[in-house]
C-alpha positions in Angstrom: -55.8 -110.1 40.8 -54.4 -106.6 41.2 -55.6 -104.8 44.3 -57.0 -101.3 43.7 -57.5 -98.6 46.2 -61.1 -97.1 46.5 -59.8 -93.9 44.8 -58.5 -96.0 41.8 -61.8 -97.9 41.5 -63.7 -94.6 41.5 -61.4 -93.1 38.9 -61.7 -96.1 36.5 -65.5 -96.2 36.9 -66.0 -92.4 36.3 -65.9 -92.4 32.4 -68.5 -95.2 32.2 -70.7 -93.6 34.9 -70.7 -90.2 33.2 -71.6 -91.8 29.9 -74.5 -93.9 31.1 -75.9 -92.2 34.2 -78.7 -89.7 34.6 -80.1 -87.7 37.6 -82.8 -89.5 39.5 -85.8 -87.2 39.9 -84.2 -84.6 37.6 -85.5 -82.9 34.6 -86.4 -85.0 31.6 -84.0 -86.0 28.8 -85.5 -83.5 26.3 -84.6 -80.7 28.7 -81.0 -81.7 29.2 -78.1 -83.0 27.2 -74.6 -84.3 27.9 -72.0 -81.5 27.9 -68.3 -81.8 27.7 -65.2 -79.7 27.4 -61.7 -80.7 26.4 -58.7 -78.7 27.3 -55.5 -78.7 25.2 -52.2 -76.9 25.2 -51.0 -75.5 21.9 -47.6 -77.1 22.3 -46.0 -79.2 19.5 -47.8 -82.4 20.7 -51.2 -80.7 21.4 -51.0 -82.2 24.9 -54.4 -82.7 26.7 -54.7 -80.9 30.1 -55.3 -83.6 32.6 -56.5 -83.6 36.2 -57.9 -80.1 35.9 -60.8 -78.8 38.0 -63.7 -77.9 35.7 -66.9 -76.3 36.7 -70.2 -75.9 34.7 -72.2 -72.8 35.7 -75.5 -71.3 34.5 -76.2 -67.7 33.6 -76.6 -66.8 37.2 -73.1 -68.1 38.0 -74.6 -71.0 39.9 -72.4 -74.1 39.9 -74.3 -76.9 38.2 -71.5 -79.5 38.3 -67.8 -79.7 39.2 -65.4 -82.4 38.1 -61.9 -82.9 36.9 -60.6 -83.7 33.4 -59.7 -87.3 32.8 -56.1 -88.5 33.3 -54.5 -91.9 32.6 -55.6 -93.5 35.8 -59.3 -93.0 34.9 -58.6 -95.7 32.3 -56.5 -97.9 34.5 -53.3 -96.8 32.8 -50.1 -95.2 34.1 -48.3 -92.2 32.6 -45.6 -93.2 30.1 -47.1 -96.8 29.7 -48.0 -98.0 26.2 -51.7 -97.8 26.8 -51.6 -94.0 26.8 -51.7 -93.8 23.0 -55.0 -95.8 22.9 -56.7 -93.5 25.4 -55.0 -90.2 24.6 -57.9 -88.7 22.7 -60.1 -89.2 25.8 -57.7 -87.4 28.2 -58.3 -83.8 29.1 -62.1 -84.2 28.8 -64.5 -83.0 31.5 -68.0 -84.2 31.0 -71.5 -84.2 32.6 -74.4 -86.3 31.3 -77.4 -84.1 31.9 -77.0 -80.3 31.9 -79.4 -77.7 30.5 -79.4 -76.8 26.8 -79.0 -73.1 27.8 -75.6 -71.3 27.4 -73.2 -72.3 30.1 -70.0 -70.8 31.6 -67.1 -73.2 32.0 -64.2 -72.3 34.2 -61.3 -74.1 36.1 -62.3 -73.4 39.7 -63.4 -70.9 42.3 -61.4 -67.6 42.1 -60.4 -67.8 45.7 -58.9 -71.3 45.3 -57.1 -70.3 42.1 -55.7 -67.2 43.7 -54.5 -69.1 46.8 -52.7 -71.7 44.7 -51.1 -68.9 42.6 -49.9 -67.1 45.7 -48.3 -70.4 46.9 -46.7 -71.0 43.6 -45.2 -67.5 43.7 -43.7 -68.0 47.1 -42.2 -71.3 46.0 -40.7 -69.7 42.9 -39.1 -66.9 44.9 -37.6 -69.4 47.4 -36.2 -71.5 44.6 -34.6 -68.6 42.9 -33.0 -67.6 46.2 -31.6 -71.2 46.5 -30.1 -70.9 43.0 -28.2 -67.8 44.0 -26.9 -69.6 47.1 -25.8 -72.5 44.9 -24.1 -70.2 42.4 -22.2 -68.4 45.1 -21.0 -71.7 46.5 -19.9 -72.8 43.0 -17.9 -69.6 42.6 -16.0 -70.4 45.8 -15.5 -74.0 44.8 -14.1 -73.3 41.3 -12.4 -70.0 41.9 -9.0 -71.5 42.6 -9.1 -73.1 39.1 -10.3 -69.9 37.5 -7.5 -67.9 39.3 -4.9 -70.4 38.2 -6.0 -70.3 34.6 -6.1 -66.5 34.6 -2.7 -66.4 36.2 -0.8 -69.2 34.5 -2.9 -70.0 31.4 -1.4 -72.8 29.3 1.6 -73.3 31.7 -0.5 -74.2 34.7 -3.1 -76.2 32.8 -0.5 -78.1 30.8 1.5 -78.8 34.0 -1.5 -80.3 35.6 -2.3 -82.4 32.6 1.2 -83.7 32.0 1.3 -84.8 35.6 -1.9 -86.7 35.0 -1.8 -88.4 31.6 1.1 -86.8 29.8 -0.8 -84.8 27.1 -0.8 -81.1 26.5 -3.6 -78.4 26.5 -4.9 -76.4 23.6 -6.8 -73.1 23.8 -9.9 -72.6 25.9 -13.4 -71.8 24.6 -14.2 -68.2 23.9 -16.9 -67.5 26.5 -20.5 -68.4 27.1 -21.6 -67.7 23.6 -19.4 -70.4 22.1 -20.5 -72.9 24.7 -24.2 -72.4 24.0 -23.9 -71.7 20.3 -21.6 -74.4 19.0 -21.1 -77.4 21.3 -19.4 -79.4 18.6 -17.0 -76.7 17.7 -16.3 -76.1 21.4 -15.7 -79.8 22.1 -13.8 -80.6 18.9 -11.3 -77.8 18.5 -11.2 -75.2 21.2 -11.0 -76.9 24.6 -8.4 -79.1 26.3 -6.9 -82.2 24.9 -9.2 -84.0 27.4 -12.2 -82.8 25.4 -10.4 -83.6 22.2 -10.0 -87.2 23.4 -13.6 -87.2 24.2 -14.4 -86.2 20.7 -12.3 -89.2 19.5 -14.8 -91.5 21.4 -17.2 -91.1 18.4 -14.9 -93.3 16.4 -12.7 -95.1 19.0 -14.4 -95.4 22.4 -12.1 -98.0 23.8 -8.9 -96.2 23.1 -10.4 -92.9 24.3 -11.5 -94.4 27.6 -7.9 -95.6 28.1 -6.6 -92.2 27.2 -8.9 -90.5 29.7 -7.7 -92.8 32.4 -11.2 -94.3 33.0 -12.8 -97.7 32.4 -14.8 -98.1 29.2 -18.5 -98.0 29.8 -21.5 -98.8 27.7 -23.0 -95.8 26.0 -20.0 -93.5 26.1 -19.8 -93.1 22.3 -23.5 -92.3 22.0 -23.4 -89.8 24.9 -20.7 -87.8 23.4 -22.4 -88.0 20.1 -25.5 -86.2 21.6 -23.6 -83.4 23.4 -24.9 -80.8 21.0 -28.5 -81.8 21.6 -27.9 -82.0 25.4 -26.7 -78.5 25.5 -29.5 -77.2 23.3 -32.1 -78.8 25.5 -30.9 -76.6 28.4 -30.6 -73.6 26.2 -34.2 -74.0 25.1 -35.2 -74.0 28.8 -33.2 -70.8 29.3 -34.9 -69.0 26.4 -38.4 -70.5 27.2 -38.6 -71.9 23.7 -41.0 -74.8 24.0 -40.8 -75.8 20.4 -37.0 -76.2 20.5 -37.2 -78.0 23.9 -39.6 -80.6 22.5 -37.6 -81.0 19.3 -34.1 -81.4 20.9 -35.3 -83.5 23.9 -37.0 -86.0 21.6 -33.8 -86.4 19.6 -32.2 -87.8 22.8 -34.4 -90.8 22.4 -31.8 -92.1 19.9 -29.7 -93.0 23.0 -32.1 -95.9 23.7 -30.0 -98.1 21.4 -26.9 -97.4 23.6 -25.9 -99.7 26.4 -26.0 -99.3 30.2 -27.5 -96.3 32.0 -27.2 -94.1 28.9 -29.5 -96.6 27.0 -32.0 -96.5 29.9 -32.0 -92.7 29.8 -32.7 -92.8 26.0 -35.6 -95.3 26.5 -37.1 -93.2 29.3 -37.0 -90.1 27.0 -38.7 -92.1 24.3 -41.5 -93.4 26.6 -42.0 -90.0 28.2 -42.8 -88.4 24.9 -44.5 -91.3 23.1 -46.7 -92.3 26.0 -46.5 -89.5 28.5 -49.2 -86.9 29.3 -49.2 -86.1 33.1 -45.5 -85.1 33.4 -45.9 -83.0 30.2 -48.6 -81.0 31.8 -46.3 -80.1 34.6 -43.5 -79.3 32.2 -45.6 -77.1 30.0 -47.0 -75.2 33.0 -43.4 -74.5 34.2 -42.3 -73.3 30.7 -45.4 -71.2 30.0 -45.7 -69.5 33.4 -42.3 -69.3 35.1 -38.6 -68.9 34.2 -37.5 -71.4 36.9 -36.4 -74.2 34.6 -34.4 -71.7 32.5 -32.8 -70.3 35.6 -31.9 -73.8 36.8 -30.3 -74.5 33.3 -28.5 -71.1 33.3 -27.1 -71.5 36.8 -26.0 -75.1 36.2 -24.3 -74.2 32.9 -22.6 -71.1 34.4 -21.1 -73.4 37.0 -19.9 -75.7 34.2 -18.3 -72.7 32.4 -16.2 -72.1 35.5 -14.6 -75.6 35.0 -11.5 -74.3 33.2 -9.0 -76.5 31.2 -6.8 -77.0 34.3 -9.8 -78.3 36.1 -10.5 -80.9 33.3 -6.8 -81.6 33.1 -6.9 -82.6 36.8 -10.1 -84.6 36.4 -8.6 -86.6 33.5 -5.3 -87.0 35.3 -7.0 -88.6 38.3 -9.3 -90.9 36.3 -12.4 -88.8 36.2 -12.5 -87.9 32.6 -14.5 -85.3 30.7 -18.0 -85.8 32.1 -20.1 -83.0 30.8 -22.4 -85.3 28.8 -23.1 -87.4 31.9 -23.7 -84.3 34.1 -26.3 -82.9 31.7 -28.0 -86.3 31.3 -28.1 -86.5 35.1 -29.6 -83.0 35.3 -32.4 -83.8 32.7 -33.2 -87.1 34.6 -33.8 -85.1 37.8 -35.9 -82.5 36.0 -38.2 -85.2 34.5 -38.5 -87.0 37.9 -39.4 -83.8 39.7 -41.9 -82.8 37.0 -43.5 -86.3 37.2 -43.9 -85.9 40.9 -45.9 -82.6 40.3 -49.1 -84.4 39.2 -52.2 -84.5 41.5 -53.0 -86.8 44.3 -55.6 -88.6 42.2 -52.9 -89.5 39.7 -50.2 -90.3 42.2 -49.9 -94.0 41.3 -49.7 -93.1 37.7 -46.7 -90.8 38.0 -44.9 -92.6 40.8 -43.5 -95.1 38.2 -42.0 -92.4 36.0 -40.6 -90.4 38.9 -39.0 -93.5 40.4 -37.6 -94.5 37.0 -36.1 -91.1 36.5 -34.6 -91.1 39.9 -33.1 -94.6 39.4 -31.6 -93.6 36.0 -30.2 -90.4 37.5 -28.5 -92.5 40.3 -26.9 -94.8 37.7 -25.7 -91.9 35.6 -24.2 -90.4 38.8 -22.3 -93.5 39.5 -20.6 -93.1 36.1 -19.0 -89.9 37.3 -15.9 -91.2 39.1 -12.5 -89.9 40.2 -10.5 -88.7 43.1 -8.8 -85.6 44.4 -9.9 -81.9 44.6 -11.4 -81.8 41.1 -13.6 -84.8 41.7 -14.7 -83.4 45.1 -15.6 -80.1 43.3 -17.8 -81.7 40.8 -19.4 -83.9 43.5 -20.2 -80.8 45.4 -21.8 -79.4 42.3 -24.1 -82.4 42.0 -24.9 -82.6 45.7 -25.9 -79.0 46.1 -28.0 -78.8 42.9 -30.1 -82.0 43.4 -32.2 -80.8 46.3 -33.0 -77.5 44.5 -34.3 -79.4 41.4 -36.5 -81.5 43.7 -38.4 -78.4 44.7 -39.9 -77.9 41.2 -42.3 -80.7 42.0 -44.4 -78.8 44.6 -44.1 -75.7 42.4 -45.4 -77.6 39.4 -48.4 -78.9 41.4 -49.3 -75.4 42.5 -49.1 -74.1 39.0 -51.5 -76.8 37.8 -53.9 -76.0 40.7 -53.8 -72.3 39.7 -54.7 -72.6 36.0 -57.1 -69.9 35.2 -59.4 -70.4 32.2 -63.0 -69.3 31.6 -65.3 -69.6 28.6 -68.8 -67.9 28.7 -71.9 -68.6 26.7 -70.9 -72.1 25.7 -73.7 -73.8 23.7 -71.9 -76.6 21.9 -72.2 -80.1 23.2 -68.4 -80.4 23.0 -66.2 -77.4 23.6 -62.5 -77.4 22.8 -60.3 -74.9 24.6 -56.6 -74.3 23.8 -54.2 -72.9 26.3 -51.3 -70.7 24.9 -47.8 -71.8 25.7 -45.6 -69.1 24.0 -46.7 -65.8 25.6 -43.4 -64.7 26.9 -41.4 -65.3 23.7 -44.1 -63.7 21.6 -44.2 -60.6 23.8 -40.4 -60.4 23.9 -40.3 -60.4 20.1 -42.9 -57.6 20.1 -40.8 -55.5 22.6 -37.8 -55.7 20.3 -39.5 -53.4 17.8 -42.1 -51.7 20.0 -41.0 -48.2 18.9 -38.4 -47.0 16.3 -34.9 -47.6 17.8 -36.1 -50.0 20.5 -33.2 -52.0 21.8 -34.2 -53.4 25.3 -34.1 -57.2 24.6 -31.3 -56.8 22.1 -28.9 -55.5 24.7 -30.5 -56.5 28.0 -32.1 -60.0 27.8 -30.9 -63.6 28.0 -29.6 -64.1 24.5 -26.9 -61.5 25.3 -24.1 -63.6 26.7 -21.9 -62.9 29.7 -19.0 -62.3 27.3 -21.0 -59.8 25.3 -21.9 -57.9 28.5 -18.2 -57.7 29.3 -17.1 -56.8 25.8 -19.7 -54.0 25.6 -18.3 -52.2 28.7 -14.6 -53.1 28.1 -14.3 -52.6 24.4 -17.5 -50.7 23.4 -18.9 -53.6 21.3 -22.6 -53.3 20.9 -24.4 -56.7 21.5 -26.9 -55.7 18.7 -24.2 -55.6 16.0 -21.3 -57.6 17.5 -19.1 -54.6 16.5 -18.3 -51.1 17.7 -21.0 -49.8 15.4 -24.1 -48.7 17.4 -27.2 -50.8 16.4 -29.6 -47.8 17.1 -28.0 -44.8 15.4 -25.2 -46.3 13.3 -22.4 -44.3 14.9 -19.7 -45.3 17.3 -21.1 -47.3 20.3 -20.1 -45.6 23.5 -18.9 -48.1 26.1 -21.0 -47.8 29.3 -19.4 -48.5 32.7 -22.1 -51.1 33.5 -23.7 -53.6 31.2 -26.6 -55.7 32.5 -29.4 -58.1 31.5 -32.4 -60.1 32.6 -31.5 -63.8 32.2 -34.9 -65.0 30.8 -37.7 -63.7 28.5 -40.3 -64.4 31.2 -38.7 -62.0 33.7 -38.1 -59.3 31.1 -41.8 -59.4 30.0 -43.0 -59.7 33.6 -41.2 -56.4 34.4 -42.7 -54.6 31.5 -46.2 -55.9 32.2 -45.8 -54.9 35.9 -44.7 -51.4 35.0 -47.6 -50.9 32.5 -50.1 -51.7 35.3 -48.5 -49.4 37.8 -49.9 -46.0 38.9 -46.7 -44.3 37.9 -47.1 -45.5 34.3 -50.8 -44.3 34.2 -49.7 -40.9 35.6 -46.9 -40.5 33.0 -49.1 -41.5 30.1 -51.7 -38.9 31.2 -49.0 -36.2 30.8 -48.9 -36.9 27.0 -45.1 -36.2 26.7 -43.0 -37.8 23.9 -41.1 -40.0 26.3 -40.6 -40.8 30.0 -38.7 -43.2 32.3 -39.8 -45.2 35.3 -37.6 -46.7 38.0 -39.0 -49.5 40.2 -37.4 -51.7 42.9 -36.4 -55.2 42.0 -37.3 -56.2 45.6 -41.0 -55.1 45.2 -42.9 -58.1 46.6 -45.4 -57.8 43.8 -42.6 -58.0 41.2 -39.6 -60.2 42.1 -39.1 -59.7 45.8 -35.9 -60.3 47.8 -33.4 -63.0 46.8 -33.9 -62.1 43.1 -30.2 -62.0 42.3 -30.3 -65.1 40.1 -32.7 -63.4 37.7 -30.0 -60.9 36.5 -26.5 -60.6 35.4 -24.1 -57.7 34.9 -20.5 -56.6 34.3 -18.8 -53.4 35.4 -15.6 -52.1 33.9 -12.7 -51.2 36.2 -10.7 -48.3 34.9 -11.5 -45.7 32.2 -12.8 -46.3 28.7 -9.3 -45.5 27.4 -7.5 -47.5 30.0 -9.7 -50.4 31.3 -7.9 -52.6 33.9 -10.4 -55.3 34.8 -14.0 -56.4 35.3 -16.4 -56.9 38.2 -19.6 -58.9 38.5 -22.5 -56.8 39.6 -24.7 -57.4 42.6 -28.5 -56.7 42.1 -29.7 -57.2 45.6 -31.8 -54.2 46.5 -31.3 -52.9 42.9 -33.7 -51.3 40.5 -35.1 -51.6 37.0 -35.2 -48.7 34.7 -37.6 -48.6 31.7 -37.9 -45.9 29.1 -41.1 -45.5 27.0 -41.7 -43.5 23.9 -45.0 -42.3 22.4 -46.1 -43.9 19.2 -48.0 -42.4 16.3 -51.3 -43.9 17.6 -50.8 -42.2 21.0 -49.9 -45.3 22.9 -46.4 -45.8 24.5 -43.9 -48.5 23.5 -40.9 -49.7 25.3 -37.6 -48.1 24.1 -35.3 -49.9 26.5 -35.3 -51.5 29.9 -32.5 -52.9 32.1 -31.7 -53.9 35.7 -29.5 -51.5 37.7 -27.1 -52.8 40.4 -26.9 -51.7 44.1 -23.2 -52.6 44.6 -20.5 -54.8 43.3 -18.6 -57.8 44.4 -15.1 -56.9 45.6 -13.2 -59.3 43.2 -11.7 -57.8 40.1 -10.6 -60.1 37.3 -8.9 -59.5 33.9 -11.0 -59.2 30.8 -9.2 -60.2 27.6 
């Protein structure tokens, strides 16, 4: 017989108790009725919201009952197990058997408790963002020698490293961040090193490729390379906050369950997590719909990978390490799922422990596939070692986000009330800001979809990110190259800044003047906005030299920087955003070529 803790016994008995029980000495049955509410997200799977505090209040705001919505453990199941499908329709329900027929108010907890949890979540987010900047700075130091060599020697240095390793040459390198995100297949197949070209050959000849890469053949290699495009797109969806794309691309990775070894285990875990998972999805959705943290992790990780130039991969291949980007991304996704699984509540701890442990085990096995020796291997090991503890911190953040869910419905009279929570606020608001007033161009020039290369090309060559040419996307004339070009990395932070400014006293004052347009400048470090250590939320390039004679490029430093927003009056008298962008406070000393 399986031993159950008292908490588990109570959880499993609760659905039956609520269905059958009444209140001894209470009002008669004709005066009361069972009342229930079911919470959903409006995500692609219509995920029920589990383990959520739910209160039933009367017209005088007196709390008549408080409970939590059902989660798998209430039915003796564990998250990602097969039984979840059979009970899924019952999850996310909060019910009471005998409440008055009168209209009720339903909310998700006391205001003070919600505010406290939200404040804790915000502090955790700021700390995590600061950690990401420390990580990125360390990665710049780690990979700078390879970047410098590539800038200095180009093909010669890279080919030399590669010939010393496995005797094959180097082709051209990928054309910046845009190509990496936008066309993983094209990037892998035709525009990287011969190490990557050999990896492409694994699709049809995995054994020969493994030998060419100087590493032992392992189960699942062919399938892993075959999913590289989807792996990259999963991280890109996190960066843009696109929950629909994330669900679509991640579920495609379940195809890997037919592969062998650790890659097959990863594919099976993905399949089970979406087919039979609920608890971890709650944490995932809260992270996507309320913070940019997952996107910033994805962006920071991929920026570090983009510093791994052809000469780096040449050295990796030459010393037996091989081209391991698919394994690195799979490892990263495993850690994210494990941390999200650990974010569920104490009452569901046994339910999520299995998924969290499974994800950690799979990540460890994937990590062991990444082998090699020498400086390049030590560099990629440092990347893995420094990133892992940062990802682990999203667990506590996810829990605080779930504890701070704020929903309220007044005047409820139905026996069963269904409440849907929106998941796409930031993307929808960003799309609206793109066309807020005639000529609006804030997101088009200053948000995450603008790549690092586009920022540099704008200030170096005068190429407008809106058009991809020197034609200005606002007025149709020649686009004047600014000295600085900057962006917010995520939709969430861009929208947050606009929302913050619109609620400020400065905005109210300017609107009252009734002028055609006005600008407002605020501090990035404002503790009510982004606070200190916000550098990882922004990116910028500065041209060195004149417009006619540019000589190099610098990365911008946004610590103690500002945000400038320009608003214009619309025909209805309200004000729309014309543009908004971060402004730097200084620059890094390093200057590098821009070609």
